[in-house]
N, C-alpha and C positions, 0 to 999 in steps of 0.2 A: 332756458328754452325747453329743457326736458329734465325729468327727475328719475333718479334710481332710489332703491331702498335706503341709501346712505344720506339722502337729503331730508331736511327737517319737515318740509311740507308734503312729502311723498304720500303718506297714508291718507292725508286729507284730500289730496288730488285724486287718488285712487277711489276713495269713497264717493266723492262728488261727481267726477267726470267719467270714471271707468268702473262703476260699481258692478257691471255685468261681466267683468273679467274675474274669474275665480281661480285661485291658485292652490295646488296641493303639493306640498314638499314631499320629497321621495321617502322620508321616514314615516309618512302616514300611509304608505302603500305596502301591501303584503310582500315580504321578501321573496317568497316563492314566485310571485308574479313577476317581480323584477328579473329574477333569474331566468325564467323561461322566455320572457320577451327579449331580453338582451342577447340571449343565446340565439333566438330566432333572427335578430338583425344580423348577427355575425355569420350565421349559416347562409342566409340569403346572399350576403356579400361574397362569401366564399364560393358560392355556386354561380357567381356572375349574374344574379337576378335583378340587379339595379341597372336601369337604362336611362340614358339621356334622351329626352323627347325632342322630336322635330316639330316645333310649333310655328304658327303663322301669325305674325303681328303686322298689321297695316300692309298686307300684300307681300310681305317678305318672310322667308323661312329662317328660323334660328334654332340652333341646338341649345337646349337648356343647360346651364352650368350645373344644375342640380340633377342627380340621378334618381329615378323613381321606379316604384312598382305598385300596382293597384291590387289589393286583395279584398275579397268581399263575397257577397251573396252570388251564387252561380247565375250567370246570364246577365249580370248587371254591368253597366258601363258608366264612365264618368268623362264628361267632355270639358276641356278647357283650352282656350286659345286655338280653336279650330282643330283640336286633336282629340279624338275619342280613344280613351284607354279602356281596355277590356279586363275585367277582374280575373286574377288567378283565384279560382274559387276556394274558400276555406272549407274544411271537411263538413259537409252538411248531410243530414239524414235524407234518404230518398234520392240522393244523387250519387252516381258512380263516377268517382274522380280518380284518375290515375296520375300520380305525380312522378316527375322525372327521378326523384329519389325520396326514400322515406324521411330523410332529414328535412326536405322541403315541406312534406306533409306536416311534420311536427312543428315546423316554424309557422305554417298557416294556422294550425290548431292553437298555438300560443297566442297569436294575434286575435283569434276569435275569442279566446278567454279574456284578453285585455279589453276587447270590444264590449263584452258582457259587463265587465267590471266598470268601465267608463260610463256605460249606459246607466247603471245603477247610481253611480256617483253624480251624474248629471241630473237625474230626476231629483235626487236629494238636494242638490244645489239650487235647482229651480224652486223646489218646495220651500227651501230656506228663504229665498228671495221673496216668494209670494206670502210667506207667513209673517205676521207681526211678531211672532215669537221666535224668529229665525235664530237669534243669538242663543236662546236656550236649547233649541233643537239641533243646532249645528254639530255638537259633539256627543249626541246621545248614542251614536253607534261606534263602539270601540271594537276593533278587530284584534283577536288574539293572534299574535305574530306566528304562532306555531300551527294555526289551523290551516287546512287546505284552502286554496283560493276558491274552489267551487262552493265549499260549505259557507265561507264568509259571504259570498255573493248572495246565496239563497237566504241566509239569515238577514242580510241587509234588506233584501226585497221585502221580507216579512215585516221588518221594522218600518220600512217606508210605507207599507200599506196601513200600518197602525197610525203613522203620522198623517196619512192622507185625510184624517178627520179635519185637518186644517183647511183642506181644499175640497171642492165638490168632486163627485165621481167623474163628471165631464172634464173638469180641469185636469184631474189626474190622468185621464186617458190622453188628453191633449199634450200634457207634459211628456208622457211615455212616447207618443208618436213623434214629437219633435226632438226626441233623444234616441230613437231607435236607429242607431247607426247601421247603414246597410253595406258600408265599405270603409276601408282605410287606405289613404294614399301615403305610402312610406317614402321618405326622402333620405338620401344620403348626400352629405356635403363634406368635401375635404377642401378647406381653404387653400391648401398648398397646391392642389390640382386645378383650382379655379383661377385661370390666368388673369382675369381682371375683375376686381370687386369694386362696384360703384360706391361712391360716398353718399351717405344719407343726406339729402339735399336741404331739408327744412330746419332741422334742429342741431346739426353737427354731431350726430350720434356715432359717426365713424363708418367702417366698412359694412356694406350690406351683402348678404348672400342671396336674399330674395327681396325685391323692391316692394314699395307700398302697394297694397292691393286689397280688394275684397275677395273672398273665396266665391267662385261662381258655380252655377248649376246646382244650387241647394234648395231644399224645401224652405219656404219663407219662415223666418223666425226660428229656424232649427239651430241647435247647439253644435258647435265644432269643438271636439276634445282632442288635445294634443299631448302625447307622451314623448318626452325628450331624453335622449341618451347621448351625451358627449363623453369622450373618453379621457377627461382631464383628471389630475390628481387633486384631491380636496385641499391639501395643505397650501399649495401654491395659490389656489384661488383665494383662500381666506386672507393670506398675506397681501396679495395684490389689492383686494377690495379695501383693506384698511389703509393702504398707502396712497390710493389714487382718488382723485375727485372725478365726478362723472362716471361713465361706465368703464369697467375694466375691459380693455380690448382683447384680453386673453380668453374671456368667458363669453359664451354664446348668450344672446339676449333675444327676447321678443320685444319689438317696439310697437307701440300703439299711438294713434292720434285720432282726434275727432275729424271725420271726413270733411273736406272743404273748409278747414279751420286751422290756421297756424298761429292763432292768438293763444289758444289753450295750450299749455305746455304738454309736450309728449311724455310718454311713460316708457322707460326701458327696464324690463324685468329680467334679471339674470336667470339662466336656465342651467341648473346643475344636473348631474347624472341622476336620471330617474324622476325628475320633477314632471308634474302634469299641470296643464292649465285648460280652462274651459271658457269659450266665448259664448255666453248664454243669450237666448232670446234673439233680439234684433241687433246685438252688438256688431255682428259681421256686416250689417247694412249701414249702421250709423257711424261706424269707425272703420279705419283701415289699419292693417298691421303689416309689419315687415320683419325679416329675420336678420339680426345683426351678427356678423361672423365673429367667432372666437379663433383661437390659434390651432385647435385640434379638430379631427374629423367628428361629425355629429350625425346621428340617426334621429329621425322623428317618425312617429306614427300618428297621422292626422285623421281622426274618425269623423265621418260626415253622414248626414241624411241627404244623400244625393237625390235630386229630382229625376226619377227614372220613368216619368210618365211616357217619354218617347225614347227611352234608353235601355230597355230590357229586351232580351231575346224573345220573350213571350209576346211583347208588343209588336216587334217587327215581323215575327212569324204570322201573327194574327192579321196584320196589314196585308201581307203577301197572300194569305189564304182568301181574304176578302176580294182582293184584286183578281185573283185567278178564277173566281166564280163567273167572271164574264167570258171565260174561254169554254167553247162548246166542245166537249170531248166524248160525248156518248157515241156518236156515229163513227164513221171510218176515221181511224187515228191518222191516216195520211191526209185527210181533208179537214183540217181544223178550221173553225170559224169563230167569230165573236157573237155572243148572244145579243148584245146591244151596241148601237153606234151613237147613242145619245151623247152629246158633248160632255155632260156632267159625269157620265160613267167612264168615258174615255179619259177624261182629265184625272179622275181619281186613280185609275189604273196607272197612267203615265207618271203621276206624281209619286206613287208608291215605287214604281220602277226606278225613278231618280233617287228616291230616299234609300232604297236597298243598295243601289250601286255606290252612291257617294258618301252615305253616312255609315255604311256597314262594311261592304266588301273592300272598297278602296281604303277606307280608314284602317281596316284590319291588316291588309297586306302592305300598306304603307309602312308598317312597323316591322317589316321583315319577318324573320323566323324567331324573333325574341321570345315569344310565349312558349316555344318548345323547350326552352331551358327549364321551365317549371312544370308544364303539363300540356297534354295534347287535347284538353277538354274542348277547346273552341273549334277544332278542325271539323268535327261532324256537323255542328250547326252551320259553319261557314259553307260546307259543301251543300247542305240543304238550301241555304239562302241563295247560293249560286245557281242551283237547279231551278228554283223559283224565278230568279232573275232572268235565266235563259228563256224560260217560258214567256216572260213578259217581253223579251226581245221579239219573240214570235208574234205576240199580241200587237206590238207596235207595227210590225211588218203587215199584219192583217188589216189594221186600222188604216194604214197608208194605202193599201191596195183598194179598200172599200171607198176611201175618200176620192180615188181617181175615177170611180164609176159614176155614171150620170143618172142612174135610176133613182137616187135619193132626192128628196125635196131640197130645193136650192138653199133655203134658209138653214135647214139641218146640216147640209153639207158644208155650208160656209162656216157654221159654228165649229164643226168637227175639225176642219182644216185650220181655222184660227187657233183652236186649242192645241192641236198637234204642233203647229209652228212654234208656239210659245214654249212648250215643254222641250221640244227638240233643240231649239236654240240654247236653252239653259243647259241641256245635256252636253251639247257640243262645247260650250264655253267651259263647263266644269271638267270635261275630259281633257281639254287643252291645258287647263290649270293643273290638274293632277299629274298629267304626263310631264309637264315642266317641273313640278315639285319633285318628282322622282329623280330628275336629272340635275337638280340644283347642286351647287357647290357644297352646301351644308349637308345634303343627303350623301354625297360621295365621301364626306369626311368621317362618316360613321363606320364602325367595324363591319366587316363583310356580312355577317349573319344578321345584322340589325339594319342593313341598308334597305330602303324602300323597294318593293316590287310593284311595278305598274300592272295591276291585276284587277279585273280581267282585261286582257289585251289580245287582239287577234289581227291577222292580216287578211287582205281581200280574198285570198285563195282558200280561206277556211270555209269548207262547204257546210259545216255544222251551224254556222251563224247566218241568220236570214238577212242581217243588215251589216253594212260596213262599220268599222270602228270610227272612221272619220265621216261625219254626217253632212259635210258641206254640200255635196251633190244632192243628197236627199232633201235638204232644206231649200236649195235652189229650185228643185222640181216642184216642191210644195208651194213655194212663193209664186211661181208662174201659174200654178193651178188656182191659187187664191185670187190672182188677177182675173182669170177667166170667169170665175163664179161671182166676182165682185159686182 
């Protein structure tokens, strides 16, 4: 039902059904890179920078058995299972980033170096796949083990550009874009701390640390690159592998299968210390993968081209600034007003209001104070977003006030009321949901500084807030108003 490298038909199966899975053994990767990356994992672990996420599946909250941290381009986020993670930024020019400790900065820098290296390797692997001469070109780049990692990456880039005569300039740009990893999701798994490991259900591959899945929220056909570091001793591995049929349960493996197909045998690829693998092109869409647990703790760094079209700080700040253009601020600051009451304009503002509250502010504070263990970088942007959000609360209040006045044309008034009703019902529903999530049993099981904060939250006697937190009464008034103008 599944094959490992010890099986006779393994390489034929890999070549025919899993050809877009590319593997790099640890001895093909520069030793200096191994050293700094493995040191980075241990540093982040030592500083308690790996966190279990509170995710939502089918309306229920679960704490992930795997601990994670997201590192990447400043202002980027990555969303999975209704949870938005915020990058701990790696050191980037033009950004002032204060880290909790210089050791955390060094760790982020090492992972940025790994990111550059994997990008170059991924471009080369894709070129190899696209080129009819892939076999000849595969080993043209040899790295001198004593060279610095930076130099070897630059030299590889130069060779890749020479090799790009095999592909057009457009194709080369496309390859680069689909391998320009903007973040890495680091995982830490200790099978002894994971109380319950599910059995792999289709092929009998044994204990799974991560179930079958496709990685979500990625640019279409983009590569996923994974660096694996498990702390086993190589002699016991080799002995075990020789003595056992099937997969060695002591060694971590990545499992692959063709999506929606259990006729084709699965593939279980052993992951030894420092091995890398790449899921090229559309492999993440056409196939599913899982992680099969070994006996010892394991770190991995999974580099992705996340779809950040709606997930960067620049994006949401731009949305807020556009929405706030409808607020008249020139005249008396005590007498604010809206420039337009057109339903389309009101709708755009109120949808942005919901987006900033539920996709950014609540998502961020739902993760407690965890980010402060690494950096305070997100605090200023979050304060700015909250200020924008508070102005949008004022705008909602102004729109409600205008909707109650009778001077407007009936049709326009009806449209505005209908639009406000729809958005406010959604806001109320989501506030109830988030309040409940913050008080769930799963939430209370987390360490104190990682427990969700229900923020923003306020009581009815807060004079700074133009509207109540609970919108039931506001909605009821609006509904009776809707009946009057119907």
